[in-house]
C-alpha positions as CSV (number, residue, x, y, z in Angstrom):
1,X,-3.6,-31.8,-18.8
2,X,-6.0,-30.6,-21.7
3,X,-5.5,-27.3,-23.5
4,X,-7.6,-24.8,-25.6
5,X,-7.0,-22.0,-27.6
6,X,-9.1,-19.1,-27.1
7,X,-9.3,-16.0,-29.0
8,X,-8.8,-12.6,-26.9
9,X,-11.1,-10.7,-29.2
10,X,-14.2,-12.7,-29.7
11,X,-13.8,-15.7,-27.4
12,X,-13.8,-18.4,-30.0
13,X,-12.5,-21.4,-28.8
14,X,-10.9,-24.5,-30.7
15,X,-8.1,-27.2,-29.9
16,X,-5.3,-25.7,-32.1
17,X,-3.6,-22.6,-32.8
18,X,-4.1,-20.3,-35.4
19,X,-2.8,-17.1,-37.1
20,X,-6.2,-15.4,-37.9
21,X,-9.4,-16.1,-35.9
22,X,-12.0,-17.7,-38.3
23,X,-14.7,-16.1,-36.2
24,X,-13.2,-12.2,-35.9
25,X,-10.6,-12.2,-38.6
26,X,-8.2,-10.5,-36.2
27,X,-4.7,-11.7,-36.3
28,X,-2.4,-13.1,-33.4
29,X,-5.2,-13.2,-31.0
30,X,-5.2,-17.0,-30.1
31,X,-4.0,-17.8,-26.2
32,X,-3.3,-21.4,-25.0
33,X,-5.4,-22.0,-21.9
34,X,-4.7,-25.2,-19.9
35,X,-7.8,-26.6,-18.3
36,X,-7.6,-28.8,-15.3
37,X,-10.5,-30.2,-13.0
38,X,-11.2,-28.3,-9.9
39,X,-9.8,-29.7,-7.0
40,X,-12.2,-27.9,-4.7
41,X,-9.4,-27.4,-2.4
42,X,-9.6,-30.7,-0.8
43,X,-13.2,-30.1,1.3
44,X,-15.6,-32.7,0.3
45,X,-18.8,-31.2,-1.1
46,X,-17.4,-27.8,-1.2
47,X,-17.5,-25.3,-4.5
48,X,-16.5,-22.1,-4.9
49,X,-19.8,-21.0,-5.1
50,X,-22.0,-22.4,-2.4
51,X,-25.4,-23.9,-3.3
52,X,-28.3,-22.7,-1.9
53,X,-29.5,-24.2,0.7
54,X,-33.2,-25.1,-1.1
55,X,-33.4,-25.0,-5.0
56,X,-35.9,-23.2,-6.3
57,X,-38.0,-24.0,-9.0
58,X,-39.2,-22.2,-11.8
59,X,-42.2,-19.8,-11.0
60,X,-45.0,-17.9,-12.9
61,X,-43.9,-14.2,-14.1
62,X,-46.6,-12.8,-12.4
63,X,-45.9,-14.7,-8.9
64,X,-42.4,-13.1,-8.8
65,X,-42.1,-10.5,-6.3
66,X,-39.3,-7.5,-6.5
67,X,-39.1,-6.8,-2.6
68,X,-36.2,-6.2,0.1
69,X,-33.0,-4.9,-0.9
70,X,-33.1,-5.7,-4.8
71,X,-36.0,-3.7,-4.9
72,X,-34.6,-0.7,-3.2
73,X,-31.6,0.9,-4.9
74,X,-28.7,1.7,-3.1
75,X,-28.1,5.4,-3.3
76,X,-24.4,6.5,-3.7
77,X,-24.7,9.8,-2.4
78,X,-23.0,11.0,-5.9
79,X,-26.0,12.7,-7.9
80,X,-24.2,12.6,-11.0
81,X,-23.4,8.7,-10.8
82,X,-26.9,8.1,-9.5
83,X,-28.2,9.8,-12.8
84,X,-26.2,7.6,-14.8
85,X,-27.3,4.5,-13.2
86,X,-30.9,5.3,-13.1
87,X,-31.6,6.3,-9.2
88,X,-28.7,4.2,-7.9
89,X,-27.2,0.6,-7.4
90,X,-29.9,-2.1,-8.0
91,X,-29.3,-5.0,-5.4
92,X,-27.4,-8.0,-6.8
93,X,-26.7,-6.1,-9.9
94,X,-23.1,-6.4,-11.3
95,X,-21.7,-2.7,-12.6
96,X,-18.4,-3.1,-15.0
97,X,-16.6,0.8,-14.8
98,X,-13.9,1.2,-17.2
99,X,-11.5,4.1,-18.2
100,X,-8.1,5.3,-18.9
101,X,-5.1,5.0,-16.5
102,X,-5.2,8.1,-13.7
103,X,-8.9,9.0,-14.9
104,X,-10.3,8.7,-11.0
105,X,-11.5,5.0,-10.9
106,X,-10.5,4.1,-7.6
107,X,-11.0,7.7,-6.4
108,X,-14.7,7.2,-7.4
109,X,-14.7,3.9,-5.4
110,X,-13.7,5.3,-2.0
111,X,-16.1,8.3,-2.5
112,X,-18.7,5.8,-3.1
113,X,-17.8,4.2,0.2
114,X,-17.6,7.5,2.1
115,X,-21.2,8.6,1.0
116,X,-23.1,4.9,0.8
117,X,-21.6,3.7,4.1
118,X,-22.5,7.3,5.8
119,X,-26.2,7.3,4.5
120,X,-27.0,3.7,6.5
121,X,-26.1,0.9,8.1
122,X,-25.0,-1.2,4.9
123,X,-21.6,-2.4,4.9
124,X,-19.4,-2.3,2.3
125,X,-16.4,-4.5,1.3
126,X,-13.4,-2.8,-0.8
127,X,-11.1,-5.5,-2.4
128,X,-7.9,-4.1,-3.8
129,X,-5.7,-6.3,-6.3
130,X,-3.5,-3.5,-7.3
131,X,-2.6,-1.4,-4.1
132,X,-1.7,-2.1,-0.4
133,X,-4.0,-1.5,2.3
134,X,-1.6,1.4,3.8
135,X,-1.9,3.1,0.0
136,X,-5.3,3.0,0.1
137,X,-5.5,4.4,3.5
138,X,-3.7,7.4,2.4
139,X,-5.8,8.2,-0.5
140,X,-8.9,7.8,2.0
141,X,-7.5,10.5,4.1
142,X,-7.1,12.8,1.5
143,X,-10.3,12.4,0.3
144,X,-11.8,12.7,4.0
145,X,-13.2,8.9,4.0
146,X,-14.5,8.3,7.5
147,X,-16.8,5.2,6.8
148,X,-17.3,3.0,9.9
149,X,-19.0,0.3,8.0
150,X,-16.3,0.1,5.1
151,X,-14.1,-2.8,5.0
152,X,-10.5,-3.2,3.0
153,X,-9.3,-6.1,1.8
154,X,-6.1,-6.5,-0.2
155,X,-6.4,-9.7,-1.9
156,X,-6.6,-11.5,-5.5
157,X,-7.7,-14.8,-4.4
158,X,-11.0,-15.6,-5.3
159,X,-11.3,-18.2,-2.3
160,X,-10.3,-15.6,0.2
161,X,-12.5,-13.2,-1.0
162,X,-15.6,-15.5,-1.1
163,X,-14.5,-16.3,2.6
164,X,-14.5,-12.5,3.4
165,X,-17.7,-11.8,1.6
166,X,-19.4,-14.7,3.5
167,X,-18.2,-13.4,6.6
168,X,-19.2,-9.8,6.5
169,X,-22.1,-9.9,4.1
170,X,-21.7,-6.6,2.5
171,X,-24.4,-4.9,0.6
172,X,-21.8,-3.4,-2.0
173,X,-18.8,-5.2,-3.0
174,X,-15.8,-3.1,-4.9
175,X,-13.4,-5.1,-6.8
176,X,-10.4,-3.4,-8.0
177,X,-9.6,-4.4,-10.5
178,X,-11.0,-7.3,-12.2
179,X,-7.7,-8.0,-14.3
180,X,-5.9,-8.5,-11.1
181,X,-8.2,-11.3,-9.9
182,X,-6.8,-14.8,-9.8
183,X,-8.8,-18.4,-9.9
184,X,-6.3,-20.9,-8.4
185,X,-7.9,-23.6,-10.2
186,X,-6.5,-22.2,-13.7
187,X,-3.1,-22.3,-14.6
188,X,-3.3,-19.1,-16.9
189,X,-1.9,-16.1,-15.7
190,X,-4.2,-13.1,-13.8
191,X,-5.5,-10.9,-16.6
192,X,-5.8,-13.5,-19.4
193,X,-9.0,-14.5,-21.2
194,X,-9.9,-17.6,-19.3
195,X,-9.1,-15.9,-15.8
196,X,-11.1,-12.8,-16.5
197,X,-13.8,-14.7,-17.7
198,X,-14.1,-17.3,-14.8
199,X,-13.7,-14.3,-12.1
200,X,-16.6,-12.4,-13.9
201,X,-18.6,-15.3,-13.6
202,X,-17.8,-15.9,-10.0
203,X,-18.8,-12.7,-9.2
204,X,-21.9,-12.8,-11.1
205,X,-22.9,-15.7,-9.0
206,X,-21.8,-14.4,-5.5
207,X,-23.9,-11.1,-6.3
208,X,-26.9,-13.3,-7.2
209,X,-26.7,-15.7,-4.2
210,X,-26.0,-13.0,-1.3
211,X,-28.2,-10.2,-3.0
212,X,-25.2,-7.7,-3.0
213,X,-24.1,-5.2,-5.6
214,X,-20.5,-5.7,-7.2
215,X,-18.6,-3.2,-8.9
216,X,-16.1,-4.1,-11.1
217,X,-12.8,-1.9,-12.4
218,X,-11.9,-2.9,-15.7
219,X,-8.7,-1.9,-17.6
220,X,-9.1,-0.6,-21.3
221,X,-6.9,-0.8,-24.4
222,X,-5.2,1.8,-26.1
223,X,-8.3,2.0,-28.5
224,X,-10.5,3.2,-25.6
225,X,-12.3,-0.5,-25.2
226,X,-12.4,-2.5,-22.2
227,X,-9.8,-5.0,-21.9
228,X,-10.4,-9.0,-22.0
229,X,-12.7,-10.9,-23.5
230,X,-15.9,-9.4,-25.2
231,X,-18.2,-11.7,-23.1
232,X,-17.2,-9.7,-19.8
233,X,-19.8,-6.8,-21.1
234,X,-22.4,-9.5,-21.7
235,X,-22.0,-11.0,-18.3
236,X,-22.5,-7.7,-16.3
237,X,-25.5,-5.7,-15.7
238,X,-24.2,-2.2,-16.5
239,X,-21.2,-1.0,-18.1
240,X,-20.0,2.5,-17.6
241,X,-17.2,4.4,-19.2
242,X,-15.1,7.0,-17.7
243,X,-14.1,9.6,-20.2
244,X,-12.0,12.7,-20.2
245,X,-8.4,14.0,-20.3
246,X,-6.3,13.0,-17.4
247,X,-4.7,16.3,-17.3
248,X,-8.1,18.1,-17.7
249,X,-10.1,19.1,-14.8
250,X,-13.6,17.4,-16.1
251,X,-14.8,14.1,-16.2
252,X,-17.5,12.3,-17.8
253,X,-19.6,8.8,-17.1
254,X,-21.5,7.1,-19.9
255,X,-23.3,3.8,-19.6
256,X,-22.8,1.9,-22.5
257,X,-25.2,-0.8,-21.1
258,X,-27.5,-0.5,-18.3
259,X,-30.5,-3.4,-17.6
260,X,-32.1,-1.1,-14.9
261,X,-32.2,2.3,-16.6
262,X,-31.3,4.5,-19.7
263,X,-28.0,4.3,-21.6
264,X,-28.4,8.0,-22.7
265,X,-27.8,9.9,-19.7
266,X,-24.2,11.3,-18.9
267,X,-22.6,12.6,-15.6
268,X,-20.3,15.4,-15.7
269,X,-17.8,15.7,-12.5
270,X,-15.0,18.1,-11.9
271,X,-11.6,16.7,-10.6
272,X,-10.3,18.7,-7.7
273,X,-7.8,17.9,-4.7
274,X,-10.8,16.4,-2.9
275,X,-11.8,14.3,-5.4
276,X,-14.7,14.2,-7.9
277,X,-16.8,16.9,-7.3
278,X,-20.4,16.7,-9.4
279,X,-21.3,19.6,-11.6
280,X,-24.9,20.3,-11.4
281,X,-25.0,22.7,-14.3
282,X,-22.5,21.4,-16.8
283,X,-23.8,23.9,-19.8
284,X,-22.2,26.7,-17.7
285,X,-19.5,24.9,-16.7
286,X,-18.7,24.0,-20.8
287,X,-19.4,27.5,-22.0
288,X,-17.4,29.3,-19.2
289,X,-14.5,31.5,-20.9
290,X,-16.3,31.4,-24.5
291,X,-14.9,34.2,-26.3
292,X,-17.6,36.4,-27.8
293,X,-17.0,38.3,-31.3
294,X,-14.7,35.5,-32.6
295,X,-15.4,33.8,-36.2
296,X,-15.7,30.4,-35.9
297,X,-17.3,30.0,-32.6
298,X,-21.1,28.9,-32.4
299,X,-23.1,27.5,-29.4
300,X,-25.4,24.2,-30.0
301,X,-27.6,22.3,-27.8
302,X,-27.1,18.2,-27.1
303,X,-29.4,15.9,-25.6
304,X,-28.0,13.8,-23.2
305,X,-30.6,11.4,-22.3
306,X,-33.0,13.8,-20.3
307,X,-30.4,16.6,-20.0
308,X,-30.0,19.0,-22.4
309,X,-26.5,20.3,-22.5
310,X,-25.0,23.5,-24.0
311,X,-21.5,23.0,-26.2
312,X,-19.5,25.3,-28.1
313,X,-18.2,24.2,-31.6
314,X,-15.2,26.0,-32.8
315,X,-14.0,26.2,-36.2
316,X,-10.6,27.0,-38.0
317,X,-10.3,27.4,-41.7
318,X,-7.1,28.5,-43.2
319,X,-5.8,28.4,-46.6
320,X,-3.2,25.2,-47.3
321,X,0.2,25.1,-48.1
322,X,0.2,21.7,-49.4
323,X,-1.3,20.2,-52.1
324,X,-3.6,18.0,-49.9
325,X,-5.8,20.2,-47.5
326,X,-5.9,18.8,-43.8
327,X,-8.9,17.8,-42.0
328,X,-9.1,17.3,-38.2
329,X,-12.2,16.8,-35.9
330,X,-12.2,16.7,-32.1
331,X,-15.2,15.9,-30.0
332,X,-17.1,15.0,-33.3
333,X,-16.9,12.3,-36.0
334,X,-14.4,12.8,-38.6
335,X,-16.4,11.2,-41.2
336,X,-19.3,13.8,-40.5
337,X,-17.5,16.6,-40.5
338,X,-16.1,15.6,-44.0
339,X,-19.4,15.0,-45.3
340,X,-20.6,18.5,-43.9
341,X,-18.0,20.2,-45.5
342,X,-18.9,18.6,-48.9
343,X,-22.4,19.7,-48.3
344,X,-21.2,23.3,-47.6
345,X,-19.3,23.3,-50.6
346,X,-22.0,21.7,-52.9
347,X,-25.0,23.2,-51.7
348,X,-24.1,26.8,-50.4
349,X,-20.9,27.2,-52.8
350,X,-18.4,27.6,-50.0
351,X,-15.1,26.6,-52.0
352,X,-13.3,24.6,-49.1
353,X,-10.8,22.4,-51.7
354,X,-8.1,24.6,-51.0
355,X,-8.2,25.3,-46.8
356,X,-7.4,23.2,-44.0
357,X,-10.2,23.0,-41.6
358,X,-10.2,22.1,-37.9
359,X,-13.3,21.3,-35.7
360,X,-13.3,21.1,-32.1
361,X,-16.0,20.9,-29.2
362,X,-14.7,22.9,-26.5
363,X,-14.0,21.5,-23.1
364,X,-13.3,18.3,-24.3
365,X,-17.0,17.2,-24.9
366,X,-17.8,14.4,-27.4
367,X,-20.8,14.7,-29.4
368,X,-22.4,11.9,-31.5
369,X,-25.9,13.7,-32.0
370,X,-26.9,14.8,-35.6
371,X,-28.2,18.2,-34.0
372,X,-25.0,19.5,-34.2
373,X,-24.5,19.3,-37.9
374,X,-25.9,23.0,-38.1
375,X,-23.7,24.4,-35.4
376,X,-20.6,22.8,-37.5
377,X,-21.9,24.1,-40.7
378,X,-22.3,27.7,-39.1
379,X,-18.8,27.6,-37.3
380,X,-17.1,26.7,-40.6
381,X,-18.9,29.3,-42.9
382,X,-18.5,32.0,-40.2
383,X,-14.5,31.4,-40.1
384,X,-14.3,31.0,-44.0
385,X,-16.0,34.4,-44.3
386,X,-14.2,35.9,-40.9
387,X,-17.6,37.1,-39.8
388,X,-18.4,36.2,-36.0
389,X,-21.9,35.4,-35.3
390,X,-24.1,37.7,-33.4
391,X,-24.0,37.1,-29.5
392,X,-26.8,35.5,-27.7
393,X,-27.7,33.1,-30.7
394,X,-27.7,29.2,-30.2
395,X,-27.9,26.8,-33.4
396,X,-29.1,23.4,-33.9
397,X,-30.6,20.9,-36.6
398,X,-29.4,18.1,-38.4
399,X,-28.4,18.6,-41.9
400,X,-28.6,16.3,-44.9
401,X,-27.1,15.6,-48.1
402,X,-29.1,17.9,-50.1
403,X,-28.5,20.8,-47.7
404,X,-32.0,20.3,-45.8
405,X,-32.6,21.2,-42.1
406,X,-34.1,18.3,-40.8
407,X,-36.1,18.2,-37.7
408,X,-34.4,17.4,-34.0
409,X,-35.9,15.9,-31.1
410,X,-37.0,17.8,-27.8
411,X,-36.5,21.2,-29.5
412,X,-38.6,23.0,-26.8
413,X,-36.1,21.5,-24.0
414,X,-33.2,22.9,-26.0
415,X,-34.7,26.3,-26.4
416,X,-35.3,26.6,-22.8
417,X,-31.8,25.6,-21.6
418,X,-30.6,28.2,-24.3
419,X,-32.8,30.8,-23.0
420,X,-32.0,30.1,-19.0
421,X,-28.3,30.7,-19.8
422,X,-28.9,34.1,-21.0
423,X,-29.3,33.3,-25.0
424,X,-31.9,35.7,-26.9
425,X,-32.3,33.6,-30.2
426,X,-32.4,30.2,-31.8
427,X,-31.9,29.1,-35.4
428,X,-33.3,25.6,-35.7
429,X,-35.1,23.8,-38.7
430,X,-38.4,25.0,-40.0
431,X,-40.4,21.6,-38.9
432,X,-39.7,22.1,-35.6
433,X,-40.6,25.8,-35.4
434,X,-44.4,25.2,-35.7
435,X,-46.2,24.6,-32.4
436,X,-43.1,25.4,-30.4
437,X,-43.5,27.1,-27.1
438,X,-40.7,29.7,-26.3
439,X,-40.0,31.7,-23.4
440,X,-41.0,35.2,-23.5
441,X,-38.4,37.6,-25.5
442,X,-36.7,34.7,-27.0
443,X,-36.7,34.9,-30.8
444,X,-36.8,31.6,-33.1
445,X,-35.9,31.6,-36.4
446,X,-36.7,28.5,-38.8
447,X,-34.4,27.4,-41.7
448,X,-35.4,24.5,-44.1
449,X,-32.0,24.5,-45.9
450,X,-28.6,25.8,-44.9
451,X,-28.8,28.5,-47.3
452,X,-31.4,29.9,-45.3
453,X,-29.4,29.2,-42.2
454,X,-26.4,31.1,-43.0
455,X,-28.8,34.0,-44.2
456,X,-30.0,34.5,-40.8
457,X,-26.6,34.1,-39.1
458,X,-24.3,35.8,-41.6
């Protein structure tokens, strides 16, 4: 029997084992995989993926028509999920859903069954490789899932799944999870590189052949990335990440890849005893319980796709008891925080070299947009001087190494969102102030440098 060695990190393949992968440079990532010729289960002329009855030749792009179920998105009935997907699930697409254990992936699948099956006559097939049918039924009763067109199969064998899909012909196929699926023509264990890759290829062909949408649940590593070969993310059409602390009440869904929509949208949910509940106004949810009149608390606005989201930036600056001050960032990039502290010290004269500094985005939200730079600068300066900001003021703007305030995109939408939640003023880059239409009674202050920013606020 022929064997090959495949790198778990980058899928590099060769004939012998190496301690370090020459492609990605990672150590101890090679796994021996046995390769054997498929026996086709003893059925003459049969294959795992049945060939189409009539081969289709090449077509001109202008002659290709998008009609039928592939042109009509399957609306899940979960508003926040549909927003992230771009309006619903495209027929024949493959979606990979990843998240930490206990984050709510299986719960979300059952809620999709509940809403999508009740919305139309389309059937749904739920494949469980981790739980038995009785266990899923218990959760379904807790979530009040009463879907007449939802079929359940506790199976890991691809041949059995193929036969069930050919018999039921569902519009939506749910796989929980891809790491438990097993290709019997391979001798490797489920969850290995070869098994995950071949199983993903099987579901890709099955989705395209029967024009059914497939959602794959994927495990994640302790670093937060999807477990298995990297090619798994390349094979699917959409990659969704479930974010949030399992002990917390809120959850976020982000699209790291989406061939049929934007990758900038974010869905916000609240975990309740009845499942995941979409949050239509996440800004109000994130700002609930915000303290007023406290130094180091500043409200900023981040754009998540087409949605403007208000968030509270909290900072704590205290004298250090050790020779090396401590820096901690939660919800923002650590290196970005250290850079802004250096800018604040060099360009504004704040001596922070002997102070511990902690920056946190309240509610567990993660902000990667540079528009939150001014909020972090203001929060650090406010706590350093122990002087709270005036209530009802929002701060936005990107900060450069020279201390300059650089323009941000869509300032008008951010101002409207702040005004809608009761804020009365905003400090933003001077470049954004020109030609900016603001709501009546709302004040806008422009700043070209962090010195002007802190002069207005403090």
